[in-house]
MIKOLKOL-202836 format. One record per residue (C-alpha): x, y, z. Coordinates in steps of 0.5 Angstrom, whole numbers. Layout:
! residues N
px, py, pz
X, Y, Z;
...
! end
This chain:
! residues 78
px, py, pz
111, -45, -127;
107, -47, -121;
105, -41, -115;
100, -43, -110;
95, -38, -108;
93, -40, -101;
96, -45, -97;
91, -48, -94;
90, -54, -99;
89, -61, -96;
89, -65, -102;
91, -64, -109;
89, -70, -114;
93, -71, -121;
93, -77, -123;
92, -81, -129;
96, -77, -134;
103, -77, -138;
107, -72, -135;
113, -75, -135;
119, -73, -131;
115, -65, -131;
110, -69, -126;
116, -70, -121;
119, -64, -122;
111, -61, -121;
110, -66, -114;
117, -63, -112;
115, -56, -112;
107, -57, -110;
111, -61, -104;
115, -55, -102;
110, -49, -103;
103, -53, -100;
106, -54, -93;
98, -56, -91;
98, -61, -96;
96, -67, -93;
94, -72, -99;
97, -72, -106;
94, -77, -111;
99, -78, -116;
97, -84, -119;
97, -88, -125;
102, -83, -128;
107, -84, -133;
114, -82, -130;
121, -84, -131;
126, -88, -127;
129, -82, -126;
122, -79, -123;
124, -83, -116;
130, -79, -114;
126, -72, -115;
121, -75, -111;
125, -78, -106;
128, -71, -104;
122, -67, -104;
119, -72, -99;
125, -71, -95;
126, -64, -95;
118, -63, -95;
116, -59, -88;
108, -60, -86;
103, -64, -85;
103, -69, -91;
100, -76, -89;
100, -80, -96;
102, -79, -103;
100, -85, -107;
104, -86, -114;
103, -92, -117;
97, -96, -119;
92, -98, -115;
89, -104, -119;
97, -106, -119;
97, -107, -111;
92, -113, -111;
! end
């Protein structure tokens, strides 16, 4: 369960894990509970294609100042 005590969070890093669909659910909850969040680095996570709908929905409904969300492997972009 995710419970955010401080709403002064600006950046969150949770990369390189194998959380699967749970990673997308965590990201969704994080976006809804941390309006001061500016950047999320969830690069190199192993998530199934079904995670895309969860993440997209969370991004559309996010209220706040989010600027950057990194989900892919930054080394594959080159």
